[in-house]
ROTOR-447757 format. One record per atom (N, C-alpha, C, CB): x, y, z; residue in one letter. Coordinates in steps of 0.05 Angstrom, whole numbers, padded with zeros to 5 digits, always signed. Glycine has a CB too. Example, Ala and Ser with C-alpha at 12.3 -4.5 7.8 and 13.67 -1.06 7.14 Angstrom:
ROTOR-447757
+00264-00114+00156a+00246-00090+00156a+00264-00066+00156a+00226-00089+00181a+00257-00045+00142s+00273-00021+00143s+00258+00001+00157s+00282-00012+00114s
end
This chain:
ROTOR-447757
+00389+00967+00758m+00408+00963+00733m+00399+00941+00715m+00436+00956+00742m+00385+00920+00723t+00376+00901+00706t+00356+00911+00686t+00364+00879+00720t+00341+00933+00692d+00320+00943+00675d+00335+00954+00649d+00301+00967+00691d+00358+00965+00650i+00371+00975+00628i+00379+00952+00609i+00394+00990+00638i+00390+00931+00618w+00397+00908+00603w+00370+00895+00592w+00413+00888+00621w+00352+00893+00606t+00325+00882+00596t+00315+00901+00573t+00303+00881+00620t+00316+00925+00576g+00308+00944+00554g+00324+00940+00531g+00309+00974+00562g+00350+00936+00534a+00367+00930+00511a+00359+00905+00496a+00395+00927+00520a+00353+00884+00511v+00345+00860+00498v+00317+00864+00484v+00344+00837+00520v+00302+00879+00494v+00275+00885+00481v+00280+00900+00454v+00256+00904+00500v+00297+00919+00454v+00306+00934+00431v+00315+00915+00409v+00328+00953+00439v+00334+00896+00420l+00347+00877+00402l+00325+00859+00389l+00369+00858+00418l+00303+00853+00406g+00283+00836+00397g+00267+00851+00373g+00266+00828+00423g+00261+00875+00377i+00249+00892+00357i+00265+00892+00333i+00245+00920+00366i+00291+00898+00335l+00308+00898+00312l+00307+00869+00297l+00339+00906+00321l+00309+00849+00311i+00307+00822+00298i+00279+00819+00283i+00310+00799+00320i+00258+00829+00295l+00232+00829+00281l+00233+00844+00256l+00212+00839+00298l+00244+00866+00255l+00248+00883+00230l+00266+00870+00210l+00260+00910+00237l+00286+00858+00219a+00306+00843+00202a+00290+00819+00189a+00331+00832+00220a+00274+00806+00204m+00257+00784+00194m+00237+00794+00173m+00242+00769+00218m+00227+00816+00178i+00209+00827+00156i+00225+00829+00130i+00197+00856+00165i+00249+00841+00133r+00266+00843+00108r+00272+00816+00096r+00292+00857+00115r+00277+00795+00116l+00283+00767+00104l+00259+00757+00090l+00290+00747+00127l+00235+00762+00098v+00211+00753+00084v+00205+00766+00058v+00189+00755+00101v+00208+00793+00061l+00198+00809+00039l+00221+00820+00020l+00182+00832+00050l+00247+00811+00026g+00269+00821+00011g+00267+00817-00018g+00294+00810+00021g+00270+00837-00034p+00267+00833-00064p+00286+00815-00077p+00269+00857-00078p+00310+00812-00067t+00329+00797-00079t+00342+00777-00059t+00349+00813-00091t+00356+00757-00070v+00366+00736-00052v+00390+00749-00034v+00378+00710-00071v+00406+00765-00045p+00427+00778-00029p+00415+00795-00005p+00446+00797-00048p+00392+00808-00011d+00378+00822+00012d+00371+00802+00033d+00352+00836+00003d+00360+00778+00025r+00353+00760+00044r+00377+00749+00061r+00338+00740+00031r+00398+00744+00047v+00424+00734+00061v+00433+00753+00081v+00447+00729+00041v+00433+00778+00073v+00444+00801+00093v+00424+00800+00117v+00445+00832+00078v+00396+00799+00111a+00378+00800+00133a+00382+00777+00153a+00348+00800+00123a+00387+00753+00141l+00390+00729+00157l+00416+00733+00174l+00392+00704+00139l+00436+00744+00163d+00462+00748+00178d+00456+00770+00199d+00486+00757+00157d+00440+00789+00194a+00434+00810+00213a+00417+00796+00237a+00416+00833+00198a+00399+00779+00231v+00384+00765+00251v+00403+00749+00269v+00364+00747+00238v+00420+00734+00257n+00440+00719+00271n+00457+00735+00290n+00456+00705+00253n+00466+00757+00279t+00482+00775+00297t+00468+00786+00320t+00493+00796+00281t+00443+00797+00315l+00428+00806+00335l+00421+00786+00357l+00404+00816+00323l+00417+00760+00348t+00411+00739+00368t+00435+00734+00384t+00402+00713+00354t+00457+00734+00373v+00483+00731+00390v+00486+00753+00410v+00508+00731+00372v+00480+00777+00403a+00481+00801+00419a+00461+00799+00443a+00475+00826+00401a+00437+00789+00437a+00416+00785+00456a+00425+00764+00477a+00391+00777+00442a+00438+00743+00465m+00447+00721+00483m+00467+00731+00503m+00458+00698+00467m+00486+00748+00493i+00506+00759+00511i+00493+00777+00531i+00528+00775+00496i+00473+00793+00524l+00459+00809+00542l+00443+00792+00564l+00440+00826+00527l+00432+00772+00556l+00419+00752+00572l+00439+00741+00595l+00408+00730+00554l+00463+00736+00584a+00482+00725+00604a+00490+00745+00623a+00508+00713+00590a+00488+00771+00618v+00494+00791+00636v+00469+00793+00655v+00499+00817+00620v+00448+00791+00645i+00423+00794+00663i+00419+00773+00682i+00397+00796+00648i+00424+00749+00673y+00419+00725+00689y+00446+00715+00703y+00407+00702+00669y+00468+00727+00697r+00495+00720+00706r+00500+00692+00702r+00498+00726+00734r+00495+00681+00679q+00499+00654+00671q+00520+00654+00648q+00472+00642+00663q+00543+00642+00653i+00564+00639+00633i+00556+00621+00609i+00589+00628+00647i+00536+00604+00614v+00531+00585+00594v+00517+00598+00570v+00515+00563+00605v+00505+00621+00574f+00494+00637+00550f+00515+00645+00532f+00479+00662+00559f+00540+00654+00545v+00562+00663+00530v+00573+00638+00511v+00585+00675+00550v+00574+00615+00523d+00583+00591+00509d+00563+00585+00486d+00585+00565+00529d+00540+00586+00491v+00520+00580+00468v+00521+00603+00448v+00489+00577+00480v+00524+00628+00454a+00528+00648+00436a+00551+00645+00418a+00528+00672+00448a+00573+00636+00429i+00598+00632+00413i+00593+00609+00392i+00624+00625+00431i+00581+00587+00401v+00576+00565+00384v+00554+00574+00362v+00566+00540+00402v+00535+00587+00370y+00514+00596+00351y+00527+00616+00330y+00490+00610+00366y+00546+00634+00338a+00558+00653+00321a+00577+00637+00301a+00573+00675+00337a+00590+00616+00311l+00606+00602+00292l+00590+00586+00271l+00625+00583+00306l+00569+00573+00280l+00550+00559+00262l+00537+00580+00241l+00527+00546+00279l+00531+00603+00252s+00518+00624+00233s+00538+00632+00213s+00507+00650+00248s+00564+00634+00221f+00583+00645+00201f+00586+00622+00179f+00613+00654+00215f+00589+00598+00189v+00593+00576+00168v+00568+00575+00150v+00599+00546+00184v+00545+00577+00161g+00520+00576+00145g+00518+00601+00126g+00495+00576+00164g+00526+00623+00134t+00525+00647+00116t+00547+00642+00094t+00532+00675+00133t+00569+00632+00102l+00589+00625+00079l+00579+00606+00059l+00615+00613+00089l+00564+00586+00069y+00553+00566+00051y+00532+00579+00032y+00540+00544+00066y+00516+00595+00043i+00493+00607+00027i+00505+00625+00007i+00473+00623+00046i+00526+00641+00017a+00540+00660-00001a+00552+00645-00027a+00564+00676+00016a+00565+00622-00018k+00576+00608-00042k+00555+00595-00059k+00595+00586-00034k+00533+00588-00049s+00511+00577-00064s+00498+00599-00083s+00492+00566-00044s+00494+00623-00072v+00484+00646-00084v+00502+00654-00108v+00481+00669-00063v+00529+00652-00101g+00549+00661-00120g+00554+00640-00143g+00576+00667-00105g+00543+00618-00141g+00545+00599-00162g+00570+00582-00160g+00544+00613-00188g+00586+00580-00139e+00607+00566-00136e+00604+00538-00127e+00622+00580-00122e+00581+00533-00117l+00575+00503-00107l+00565+00486-00133l+00550+00502-00081l+00571+00463-00134g+00560+00444-00152g+00575+00445-00180g+00531+00449-00155g+00597+00457-00179q+00612+00456-00205q+00634+00439-00206q+00621+00481-00212q
end
C-alpha cells in the first residue's frame, strides 16, 4: 500500500520540477507568480502524502503553516505586481 503513496509523491515531484521550469522560463511575471503558487500547492500536497506514508502528524502541521505562509507570500507578490504597493 505504501508503494501507491510513494508513487504519488514521485509524480508530485515531477510536477514540481515542471512547474519550476515554467517559473524560470516564464515569459511574463504573472506566469512566474502562477508557477510559484503551483509549486507551493504541490509541495503542500507532497507533505500531506508524506504524512500518510510515515504516519507522522507533524508533516500535516508543517504543511498547514507552509500553506499559510505561501498564501500570504502570493498575496504580497500579486499586490507588488499589480502596482498597489509603495503608493
